[in-house]
C-alpha positions in Angstrom: 86.3 34.1 62.6 85.9 34.3 66.3 89.7 34.2 66.7 90.2 36.9 64.2 87.5 39.0 66.0 89.2 38.5 69.3 92.6 39.4 67.8 91.1 42.6 66.3 89.5 43.5 69.6 92.8 42.9 71.4 94.7 45.1 69.0 92.2 47.9 69.4 92.5 47.6 73.2 96.3 47.8 73.1 96.1 50.8 70.7 93.6 52.5 73.0 95.8 52.0 76.0 98.8 53.3 74.2 96.9 56.4 73.2 95.6 56.9 76.7 99.2 56.5 78.1 100.5 59.1 75.6 97.7 61.5 76.4 98.4 61.2 80.1 102.1 61.6 79.6 101.5 64.7 77.5 99.3 66.3 80.1 101.8 65.5 82.8 104.6 67.1 80.8 102.5 70.2 80.2 101.6 70.5 83.9 105.3 70.1 84.9 106.3 72.7 82.3 103.7 75.1 83.8 105.0 74.4 87.3 108.6 75.0 86.3 107.7 78.2 84.6 105.8 79.4 87.7 108.8 78.5 89.8 111.2 80.4 87.6 108.9 83.5 87.7 109.0 83.4 91.5 112.8 83.5 91.7 114.8 86.8 91.5 116.1 87.2 87.9 119.7 87.6 89.1 119.7 84.3 90.9 119.0 82.3 87.7 120.9 84.5 85.2 123.1 82.2 83.1 121.6 79.1 84.6 119.4 77.1 82.3 119.3 73.6 83.8 116.4 72.5 85.9 118.7 71.3 88.6 120.2 74.8 88.9 116.8 76.4 89.2 115.7 73.9 91.8 118.8 74.6 93.8 118.3 78.4 93.6 114.7 77.9 94.7 115.8 76.1 97.8 118.3 78.9 98.6 115.7 81.6 97.9 113.2 80.0 100.3 115.9 79.8 103.0 116.7 83.5 102.4 113.0 84.4 102.7 112.7 82.4 106.0 115.6 84.4 107.4 114.1 87.7 106.3 110.8 86.8 107.9 112.5 86.1 111.2 114.4 89.4 111.0 111.2 91.4 110.2 109.4 89.7 113.0 112.1 90.7 115.4 111.9 94.3 114.1 108.1 94.3 114.4 108.4 93.2 118.1 110.9 95.9 118.7 108.6 98.5 117.2 105.7 97.3 119.3 107.8 97.7 122.4 108.8 101.2 121.4 105.3 102.3 120.6 104.0 101.3 124.0 105.6 104.6 125.3 104.0 106.9 122.7 100.8 107.8 124.7 103.0 109.3 127.4 105.1 111.1 124.8 101.9 112.7 123.3 100.7 113.8 126.7 104.1 115.3 127.4 104.1 117.2 124.1 100.6 118.6 124.6 101.4 119.7 128.2 104.7 121.2 127.0 103.0 123.3 124.4 100.3 124.5 126.8 103.1 125.3 129.3 105.1 127.4 126.7 107.5 124.5 126.0 107.7 123.0 122.5 108.9 119.4 122.4 111.2 118.6 119.4 111.0 115.5 117.3 113.7 113.8 119.4 111.4 114.1 122.5 113.6 116.6 124.3 112.9 120.3 124.7 114.1 122.2 121.7 113.3 125.7 122.8 111.6 127.7 125.5 109.1 130.2 124.2 107.9 133.0 126.4 104.1 133.4 125.8 102.9 136.7 127.1 99.6 136.5 125.4 97.4 133.5 126.2 96.1 133.6 122.6 99.5 133.0 121.0 99.5 129.8 118.9 102.2 127.2 118.9 102.8 124.2 116.7 104.9 121.1 117.1 105.4 118.5 114.3 106.8 115.2 115.3 107.4 111.8 113.6 105.4 108.9 114.8 105.0 105.3 113.7 104.2 105.3 110.0 103.3 109.0 109.9 103.3 112.4 111.5 101.8 113.8 114.7 100.9 117.5 114.8 100.2 119.2 118.1 98.7 122.7 118.1 98.1 125.0 121.1 95.8 127.9 120.7 94.0 130.3 123.0 90.6 129.0 124.0 89.1 132.4 123.3 88.9 131.6 119.6 85.4 131.3 118.3 84.0 128.0 117.1 83.9 129.4 113.5 87.6 130.4 113.8 88.5 127.0 115.2 86.7 125.3 112.3 88.6 127.5 109.8 91.9 126.6 111.4 91.2 122.8 111.3 89.8 123.0 107.7 92.9 124.8 106.5 95.2 122.4 108.4 93.5 119.4 106.8 94.0 120.9 103.4 97.7 121.5 103.9 98.2 118.0 105.3 96.5 116.5 102.2 98.7 118.6 99.9 101.7 117.2 101.7 100.5 113.6 101.0 99.4 112.9 104.6 96.3 111.0 105.4 94.6 112.2 108.7 93.4 109.3 110.8 92.4 111.1 114.0 92.0 114.5 115.5 91.5 115.2 119.2 90.9 118.4 121.1 91.6 119.0 124.8 91.7 121.9 127.2 95.1 122.3 129.0 95.8 125.4 131.2 93.1 127.5 129.6 94.3 126.6 126.1 93.0 124.5 123.3 95.3 121.7 122.2 94.7 119.9 118.9 96.4 116.6 118.4 96.3 115.3 114.8 97.5 111.9 113.9 98.3 111.2 110.2 99.8 108.5 108.0 102.2 108.7 105.1 103.6 106.1 102.7 107.1 107.4 103.0 107.8 109.4 106.2 111.4 110.1 105.1 110.0 112.4 102.4 108.4 114.7 105.0 110.2 118.0 105.9 109.1 118.2 109.5 110.7 121.6 110.1 109.3 123.0 106.9 105.8 121.6 107.7 105.9 123.1 111.2 106.8 126.5 109.8 104.1 126.4 107.2 101.4 125.4 109.8 102.6 128.1 112.2 102.3 130.8 109.5 98.8 129.6 108.5 97.6 129.6 112.0 99.1 133.0 112.7 97.4 134.4 109.7 94.0 133.0 110.8 94.3 133.9 114.4 96.3 137.1 114.2 98.9 135.9 116.6 
């Protein structure tokens, strides 16, 4: 009887071990299937089109990772170049503001686009230039404008910029040669969609209608 009991217990233990092994193997296969599915979803569809074997997918994953590493290095280099270029922007902004106040409008290329004879110190001038990730607007007005009129001008300008899809991030006012110079910095998701010349004309018309010049 004892032998039979031991045999029965031994059989149960073996069966339990087999069940545990099958359960572990099933879970392992499920986890691997989930990982492979996640890997496939991370790969560009065109890279695995027509390729069904796991080996092909693994090979494409290696190639994709190498491609991403190369792109990261390229983008890092472009970022460093942009940082170097932006270091000169403060000087460019100062030149633009002084140019407006001195009857010279600076074009988007940074060179003088036209000389404007300003006989009346109240004449308003506008320059719209691209800047990193957005648009810079520099406006020169006569400092004789009342605070109420200045507020109306800024309020209308902000409204137009919002309508153009621009997000204003800063607005500074300075006095240069007895003139008020507003420098507005804004951001936009896609600067290439901005018509700088058209925006400059629109702002000029609005300011002229508000100031009478």
